[in-house]
Backbone bond lengths (Angstrom), bond angles and torsions (degrees), N, CA, C in turn:
res aa  C-N    CA-C-N  psi(-1)  N-CA   C-N-CA  omega(-1)  CA-C   N-CA-C  phi
1 X - - - 1.349 - - 1.524 112.25 -
2 X 1.249 118.17 95.51 1.463 123.20 -172.48 1.540 110.40 -61.16
3 X 1.364 116.11 -39.61 1.488 121.86 -178.03 1.507 109.42 -57.92
4 X 1.257 117.65 -43.64 1.453 119.90 -177.81 1.515 111.68 -69.01
5 X 1.256 118.80 -42.69 1.461 122.47 175.60 1.495 111.98 -63.43
6 X 1.334 120.99 -33.39 1.427 122.58 -178.60 1.579 104.82 -71.72
7 X 1.279 117.73 -39.09 1.544 117.97 179.58 1.525 110.89 -62.65
8 X 1.338 115.01 -45.79 1.508 117.58 179.45 1.566 109.81 -64.37
9 X 1.258 119.60 -45.14 1.447 122.19 -177.54 1.537 110.41 -56.39
10 X 1.367 121.31 -25.74 1.393 123.68 -171.98 1.493 106.97 -75.13
11 X 1.344 121.75 -15.49 1.350 122.68 -174.67 1.601 116.02 -104.99
12 X 1.270 117.46 148.29 1.416 119.45 177.15 1.479 109.05 -72.77
13 X 1.375 116.40 170.17 1.467 121.51 -173.60 1.592 108.67 -61.67
14 X 1.373 113.08 -51.01 1.475 117.35 -177.60 1.526 110.43 -62.18
15 X 1.281 119.12 -41.28 1.459 123.05 176.60 1.544 113.51 -61.37
16 X 1.313 116.39 -39.55 1.458 117.84 177.22 1.523 110.89 -60.48
17 X 1.250 113.71 -44.99 1.552 120.84 179.45 1.613 106.87 -59.30
18 X 1.290 115.97 -50.49 1.420 117.27 -177.11 1.534 112.99 -64.78
19 X 1.390 117.99 -37.50 1.392 117.37 -178.00 1.523 111.05 -77.05
20 X 1.398 115.10 -28.15 1.467 116.09 173.34 1.501 111.07 -59.53
21 X 1.360 118.12 -44.84 1.426 122.39 179.91 1.435 109.45 -64.25
22 X 1.348 123.56 -36.53 1.462 123.81 178.70 1.601 109.68 -72.95
23 X 1.268 116.26 -34.09 1.500 119.54 175.30 1.481 109.25 -65.76
24 X 1.300 117.56 -38.70 1.539 113.55 177.31 1.525 114.09 -71.71
25 X 1.286 114.41 -31.06 1.486 120.07 -179.76 1.473 107.13 -69.72
26 X 1.342 119.54 -44.79 1.455 120.44 -178.80 1.509 109.53 -64.76
27 X 1.349 118.02 -40.29 1.458 119.44 -177.40 1.598 108.40 -65.03
28 X 1.294 114.29 -39.34 1.485 119.95 -178.75 1.591 109.37 -66.34
29 X 1.290 115.48 -46.94 1.494 122.85 -177.04 1.484 107.52 -57.75
30 X 1.370 116.73 -54.44 1.469 120.94 -174.15 1.517 111.28 -70.66
31 X 1.322 119.93 -32.14 1.482 122.45 -179.59 1.608 105.98 -69.24
32 X 1.256 121.12 -32.09 1.501 128.64 -178.12 1.470 107.80 -80.58
33 X 1.345 124.67 -26.81 1.500 124.81 -168.73 1.522 110.96 -70.37
34 X 1.265 116.43 140.00 1.493 123.31 172.49 1.505 106.65 -98.11
35 X 1.365 113.28 103.78 1.470 118.33 178.29 1.465 109.78 -61.94
36 X 1.356 118.68 143.59 1.469 122.37 179.99 1.504 119.24 -78.59
37 X 1.303 112.94 -15.45 1.583 116.65 -177.26 1.476 104.50 -162.29
38 X 1.407 113.41 163.34 1.521 119.42 -176.88 1.518 113.36 -54.53
39 X 1.319 117.91 -37.77 1.485 116.12 -177.52 1.443 113.50 -64.82
40 X 1.371 116.08 -39.79 1.508 119.31 175.14 1.513 113.15 -71.65
41 X 1.250 118.23 -28.67 1.524 122.54 176.99 1.521 106.02 -66.57
42 X 1.370 114.08 -43.64 1.528 114.32 177.97 1.468 114.60 -63.03
43 X 1.288 116.59 -40.43 1.555 123.32 174.58 1.592 110.27 -61.15
44 X 1.341 114.33 -43.95 1.445 117.70 173.35 1.549 116.08 -49.98
45 X 1.369 108.47 -48.73 1.440 116.87 -177.09 1.573 108.78 -67.83
46 X 1.405 117.09 -33.96 1.421 121.37 179.28 1.617 108.95 -68.34
47 X 1.241 116.01 -40.21 1.492 119.60 176.24 1.490 112.14 -62.51
48 X 1.325 114.22 -45.49 1.519 114.83 -176.82 1.531 110.55 -68.86
49 X 1.371 114.34 -34.02 1.534 113.79 176.11 1.518 110.18 -66.73
50 X 1.230 116.38 -38.49 1.517 118.42 178.29 1.518 114.05 -65.19
51 X 1.387 117.34 -38.32 1.410 123.44 174.09 1.602 109.60 -63.24
52 X 1.311 115.69 -41.59 1.475 118.99 -179.80 1.545 111.81 -64.26
53 X 1.370 114.78 -32.60 1.463 118.33 -177.08 1.450 113.97 -79.69
54 X 1.392 114.08 -30.05 1.517 122.55 -173.08 1.450 111.83 -121.67
55 X 1.334 120.00 108.70 1.515 120.11 177.39 1.595 111.10 -66.35
56 X 1.302 119.15 -15.64 1.409 123.60 179.79 1.459 112.38 -114.03
57 X 1.314 118.42 30.44 1.547 124.52 -178.59 1.477 110.65 -65.79
58 X 1.303 121.83 -17.16 1.434 123.61 -177.24 1.490 114.11 -94.18
59 X 1.305 113.58 -3.76 1.605 122.16 -171.25 1.482 108.35 -104.87
60 X 1.279 119.08 136.74 1.555 125.54 174.43 1.482 104.21 -62.70
61 X 1.334 120.98 -32.10 1.526 119.92 -176.70 1.559 109.83 -85.62
62 X 1.335 119.25 -0.81 1.459 124.45 171.57 1.390 113.74 -75.68
63 X 1.361 119.06 -146.90 1.464 117.98 177.29 1.449 113.45 -62.61
64 X 1.400 117.12 157.45 1.449 121.38 179.55 1.507 113.19 -58.12
65 X 1.351 116.02 -25.96 1.471 124.94 174.46 1.537 107.70 -99.43
66 X 1.426 117.37 114.30 1.373 117.74 -173.98 1.517 111.02 -148.73
67 X 1.348 116.75 163.83 1.471 120.40 -176.83 1.500 110.94 -75.18
68 X 1.265 117.02 146.42 1.528 126.16 170.91 1.567 106.85 -130.07
69 X 1.324 109.92 174.71 1.447 116.12 176.57 1.526 110.39 -137.59
70 X 1.295 117.00 140.79 1.444 120.30 -174.53 1.540 110.56 -147.34
71 X 1.322 116.79 162.55 1.508 126.56 -175.95 1.435 106.95 -138.18
72 X 1.418 117.09 136.50 1.448 121.84 164.30 1.501 103.42 -103.76
73 X 1.367 112.04 126.08 1.424 122.78 -178.27 1.575 105.02 -98.36
74 X 1.363 111.95 125.21 1.497 120.83 173.25 1.532 111.14 -110.44
75 X 1.388 113.25 160.10 1.503 112.80 167.09 1.476 108.19 -78.78
76 X 1.368 112.33 175.74 1.462 114.64 -172.53 1.632 111.96 -73.16
77 X 1.388 114.88 -12.00 1.395 114.47 175.02 1.572 115.89 -92.08
78 X 1.334 110.84 7.00 1.482 125.02 -176.21 1.613 115.17 47.65
79 X 1.344 107.78 33.47 1.530 112.54 -179.31 1.513 109.98 -112.58
80 X 1.393 120.16 -7.15 1.435 119.02 -178.39 1.494 106.12 -133.31
81 X 1.422 119.14 152.86 1.424 121.33 177.14 1.549 105.59 -122.91
82 X 1.327 113.38 150.99 1.509 116.62 178.80 1.607 103.73 -104.70
83 X 1.291 114.21 121.81 1.461 115.39 -178.77 1.499 113.93 -125.79
84 X 1.230 116.72 158.50 1.490 121.87 179.82 1.589 108.66 -110.36
85 X 1.246 117.07 139.44 1.444 122.90 171.11 1.530 108.89 -85.75
86 X 1.346 113.90 95.23 1.504 121.23 -162.88 1.535 108.61 -68.21
87 X 1.324 113.29 129.12 1.529 118.58 -176.12 1.544 111.28 -61.60
88 X 1.353 118.86 -41.96 1.428 119.94 -176.13 1.559 111.98 -79.25
89 X 1.354 114.63 -42.04 1.461 122.24 -175.15 1.534 111.77 -72.03
90 X 1.387 110.72 -40.99 1.518 115.10 -176.54 1.497 112.58 89.25
91 X 1.255 119.73 7.76 1.461 120.65 -170.70 1.563 110.23 -136.10
92 X 1.283 117.85 162.61 1.530 119.46 175.27 1.522 113.31 -80.39
93 X 1.279 114.10 123.79 1.436 121.04 -177.68 1.517 113.32 -135.25
94 X 1.323 117.07 -178.96 1.485 122.69 171.19 1.477 105.83 -84.24
95 X 1.427 118.69 168.06 1.387 123.67 -177.85 1.610 107.81 -79.32
96 X 1.378 116.25 147.81 1.351 118.70 178.50 1.475 114.56 166.69
97 X 1.321 120.02 175.72 1.396 122.50 179.45 1.522 111.68 170.52
98 X 1.438 114.87 -164.77 1.467 121.85 179.22 1.497 114.79 -69.18
99 X 1.330 110.51 154.97 1.490 116.71 173.04 1.519 106.33 -80.75
100 X 1.422 113.00 149.90 1.387 120.22 -179.69 1.516 109.79 -123.46
101 X 1.356 117.21 154.27 1.447 120.97 -175.97 1.504 113.99 -57.78
102 X 1.312 119.87 -26.66 1.490 121.95 -178.31 1.646 111.36 -83.50
103 X 1.289 114.76 -5.02 1.492 117.67 176.87 1.529 109.24 -73.69
104 X 1.392 110.83 135.06 1.510 114.98 179.04 1.456 114.12 -77.13
105 X 1.383 117.64 -23.67 1.392 123.34 -179.33 1.556 110.42 -161.92
106 X 1.277 114.78 174.77 1.557 117.55 175.09 1.530 109.95 -59.10
107 X 1.362 108.81 -47.00 1.579 113.74 -176.48 1.611 106.16 -59.99
108 X 1.338 119.65 -42.24 1.407 125.23 -175.65 1.668 106.14 -61.55
109 X 1.276 113.99 -38.42 1.502 118.48 -179.59 1.629 101.52 -62.17
110 X 1.188 120.83 -50.52 1.441 124.92 179.66 1.510 112.60 -53.39
111 X 1.240 117.10 -51.45 1.472 120.84 173.30 1.495 116.27 -53.45
112 X 1.370 116.08 -46.81 1.409 124.69 176.53 1.528 114.33 -60.04
113 X 1.400 117.12 -40.24 1.371 120.42 -179.33 1.496 112.36 -65.76
114 X 1.389 116.16 -38.36 1.511 118.76 179.02 1.452 109.65 -67.72
115 X 1.338 122.52 -40.35 1.498 122.49 -177.68 1.547 105.82 -68.14
116 X 1.309 120.07 -38.34 1.480 117.93 -174.14 1.548 112.40 -77.93
117 X 1.340 115.20 -31.68 1.484 118.85 -175.85 1.464 115.88 -94.05
118 X 1.320 117.27 -25.82 1.443 118.73 -177.08 1.621 115.63 -101.39
119 X 1.354 112.31 -27.02 1.390 118.14 -177.27 1.551 112.70 69.77
120 X 1.244 118.96 11.04 1.398 122.18 -179.89 1.516 108.60 -97.82
121 X 1.355 119.57 127.32 1.408 125.78 179.11 1.677 108.13 -89.50
122 X 1.344 109.86 145.49 1.428 115.01 170.54 1.521 114.82 84.38
123 X 1.323 119.14 19.18 1.481 118.57 174.15 1.419 110.79 -67.75
124 X 1.288 123.59 125.95 1.430 130.50 178.06 1.484 112.30 -85.70
125 X 1.281 121.50 95.31 1.493 124.56 -176.59 1.496 112.04 -93.49
126 X 1.303 118.07 126.91 1.418 122.17 -176.51 1.568 105.16 -80.65
127 X 1.382 117.33 134.32 1.407 119.97 -175.31 1.567 112.48 -76.45
128 X 1.255 121.47 -5.76 1.485 123.82 -178.89 1.494 106.56 -84.16
129 X 1.288 115.46 132.19 1.447 120.96 178.18 1.452 112.05 -63.10
130 X 1.362 118.91 133.14 1.398 124.89 -172.79 1.548 110.91 -92.48
131 X 1.370 111.42 -42.12 1.460 119.59 -175.99 1.505 112.71 -163.87
132 X 1.402 117.66 146.95 1.358 124.46 168.46 1.501 112.56 -98.21
133 X 1.319 122.96 145.51 1.521 119.18 174.81 1.562 102.61 -153.40
134 X 1.423 114.58 118.78 1.367 122.03 167.73 1.434 114.97 -97.64
135 X 1.274 119.66 122.11 1.563 118.99 -175.01 1.424 112.28 -143.56
136 X 1.336 120.17 146.14 1.414 125.65 170.31 1.501 111.35 -69.27
137 X 1.276 120.09 155.58 1.376 122.42 -173.62 1.464 116.66 -99.77
138 X 1.311 117.56 145.19 1.428 123.25 175.80 1.500 107.54 -117.91
139 X 1.404 117.97 156.51 1.410 116.73 175.38 1.594 110.65 94.52
140 X 1.330 114.28 -163.48 1.506 115.56 -172.04 1.520 108.71 -97.34
141 X 1.255 120.54 80.71 1.463 126.14 -168.43 1.606 107.17 -109.40
142 X 1.405 121.32 5.51 1.377 122.65 172.39 1.533 109.60 64.51
143 X 1.290 114.73 -134.25 1.518 117.52 179.94 1.532 120.44 -77.08
144 X 1.362 112.24 -3.33 1.438 116.80 -179.15 1.570 102.68 -75.48
145 X 1.324 115.10 131.48 1.439 124.22 174.41 1.429 116.66 -107.84
146 X 1.401 118.59 -38.32 1.478 122.16 178.77 1.532 109.67 -141.44
147 X 1.390 116.97 145.61 1.410 118.54 172.64 1.548 107.85 -114.91
148 X 1.279 116.52 132.26 1.327 124.98 170.92 1.470 109.20 -99.27
149 X 1.362 112.67 87.74 1.428 120.36 -165.28 1.593 109.07 -84.66
150 X 1.291 118.32 131.58 1.467 123.51 166.84 1.542 108.66 -103.92
151 X 1.254 114.45 117.93 1.458 123.26 -170.56 1.511 117.36 -105.47
152 X 1.350 117.34 129.80 1.530 121.39 -179.36 1.572 104.69 -115.29
153 X 1.296 112.31 173.64 1.469 117.91 177.01 1.502 107.79 -132.20
154 X 1.344 116.28 146.67 1.466 120.11 -177.94 1.550 110.89 -143.52
155 X 1.326 118.26 164.98 1.460 124.09 178.21 1.478 111.17 -129.94
156 X 1.255 109.37 144.10 1.593 115.46 178.22 1.481 105.97 -132.18
157 X 1.327 111.99 161.18 1.517 118.51 -178.14 1.414 114.98 -64.07
158 X 1.356 118.52 152.71 1.471 121.39 177.25 1.549 111.39 -60.52
159 X 1.299 118.11 143.35 1.417 121.43 -176.53 1.449 117.48 80.35
160 X 1.321 121.41 2.50 1.450 124.40 177.94 1.545 109.54 -55.71
161 X 1.374 113.09 127.77 1.475 114.61 -178.54 1.483 109.39 -100.81
162 X 1.360 118.64 122.86 1.460 116.18 -179.70 1.443 112.61 -87.66
163 X 1.355 115.36 169.17 1.483 122.48 177.49 1.553 109.73 -122.22
164 X 1.276 117.49 137.49 1.442 118.54 -178.54 1.553 109.58 -85.24
165 X 1.359 114.88 128.26 1.441 121.85 -175.86 1.511 109.51 -94.11
166 X 1.298 114.48 -176.01 1.495 121.04 170.67 1.412 116.59 -73.19
167 X 1.362 115.11 -9.78 1.499 122.18 -178.49 1.544 111.12 -82.59
168 X 1.371 117.11 -16.10 1.415 121.59 -170.83 1.508 114.89 -134.80
169 X 1.340 113.83 164.17 1.438 121.61 169.77 1.576 113.67 -87.05
170 X 1.299 115.34 -30.10 1.490 121.87 -176.05 1.545 105.97 -161.20
171 X 1.342 114.95 156.48 1.425 121.51 171.10 1.611 106.75 -139.67
172 X 1.365 117.29 124.19 1.414 115.83 -179.91 1.476 110.91 -154.62
173 X 1.265 116.82 166.85 1.498 125.44 176.96 1.607 111.26 -77.32
174 X 1.375 117.06 141.66 1.406 119.29 176.59 1.573 105.20 -133.59
175 X 1.355 117.60 137.51 1.435 119.62 172.33 1.423 111.59 -68.73
176 X 1.361 122.41 142.12 1.516 120.84 179.24 1.527 110.64 -62.59
177 X 1.321 115.93 -25.66 1.458 117.42 175.39 1.508 116.29 -75.48
178 X 1.258 114.74 -12.17 1.499 118.08 -175.56 1.459 110.43 -137.89
179 X 1.363 121.13 63.55 1.494 126.54 -178.18 1.432 110.86 -78.52
180 X 1.320 117.07 161.03 1.484 120.49 172.71 1.551 108.30 -64.62
181 X 1.358 111.50 134.28 1.383 119.33 -173.10 1.611 118.04 -53.00
182 X 1.323 112.48 -44.68 1.421 116.07 -173.96 1.524 116.04 -69.28
183 X 1.315 116.93 -22.60 1.391 118.85 175.83 1.605 115.76 -123.40
184 X 1.381 111.99 21.54 1.470 114.89 -173.89 1.549 110.81 -64.19
185 X 1.219 120.51 -45.35 1.549 122.02 -178.53 1.591 109.73 -59.84
186 X 1.290 112.34 -46.73 1.456 116.67 -178.42 1.564 113.72 -61.71
187 X 1.285 116.00 -50.84 1.389 123.57 -178.90 1.601 113.15 -69.08
188 X 1.368 111.20 -32.51 1.542 111.92 173.31 1.570 112.88 -67.17
189 X 1.276 115.27 -42.70 1.482 121.77 177.44 1.507 109.87 -59.79
190 X 1.337 118.62 -44.49 1.371 121.87 179.28 1.593 115.95 -72.80
191 X 1.283 114.29 -31.24 1.458 118.36 170.93 1.534 113.11 -69.33
192 X 1.265 120.10 -39.60 1.537 124.67 170.44 1.542 108.56 -56.71
193 X 1.288 117.69 -50.49 1.468 119.93 179.67 1.511 112.57 -63.26
194 X 1.334 118.03 -38.54 1.419 123.17 176.65 1.478 117.58 -66.22
195 X 1.345 113.28 -37.61 1.424 120.44 177.71 1.535 112.69 -71.98
196 X 1.289 118.46 -30.00 1.475 124.33 174.81 1.514 108.59 -63.05
197 X 1.451 113.05 -44.75 1.409 115.48 -178.07 1.466 110.84 -66.85
198 X 1.377 117.68 -52.81 1.444 126.10 -175.76 1.454 114.35 -57.77
199 X 1.284 118.06 -32.28 1.523 122.09 174.71 1.508 115.10 -108.03
200 X 1.328 114.69 10.49 1.471 122.35 173.53 1.508 112.27 53.52
201 X 1.403 116.23 38.41 1.410 119.33 174.12 1.471 112.28 -80.02
202 X 1.315 119.80 149.10 1.487 124.37 170.91 1.535 107.15 -76.69
203 X 1.438 115.41 139.57 1.408 114.84 172.14 1.451 119.90 -59.08
204 X 1.350 119.66 146.32 1.421 116.43 174.25 1.455 116.46 -78.62
205 X 1.250 116.05 133.38 1.501 123.00 -177.49 1.629 106.52 -93.19
206 X 1.329 108.50 123.31 1.458 115.89 177.36 1.578 114.13 -118.42
């Protein structure tokens, strides 16, 4: 399989070891995760198949379709979300990005991304996966074609003041009842998934 060998050859020896560890962690995390509905179960199977095909599926330097980690940050009343106006995508989104060799796990990558992109200390991020979302990319993402995003949810204290990083144009709080129009449906769905995890609610069967 030349494609796989090319992916591995693009990484240094230490990075190969680190991404192999992250690959094993992602596989274990998703294998153990109880998907809340059939659509999420199908995505979980898709992610696991992608991981099985690509030893470097957790690396930006791996296949153009690779895993990422993100977090939706809510206030402690679960009524507002902290979003970043992403510099590359050009829309309001949750915090997140690529896994790095120094990350101890996929969850640790999500924790790091929140700290880097929000500037808020003490966000309490639940380790249970809230949602999976595989999407094609818009904006200036270079060779990246698709992100297989693993999404978590976190809570921070009221009045937490964010800081704008180099990754974004702006960072601010949005009421769930008045989300930015271009990403309202996506953020609303993630917020519902996040609230279920944070409050340990069972998904509604329809």
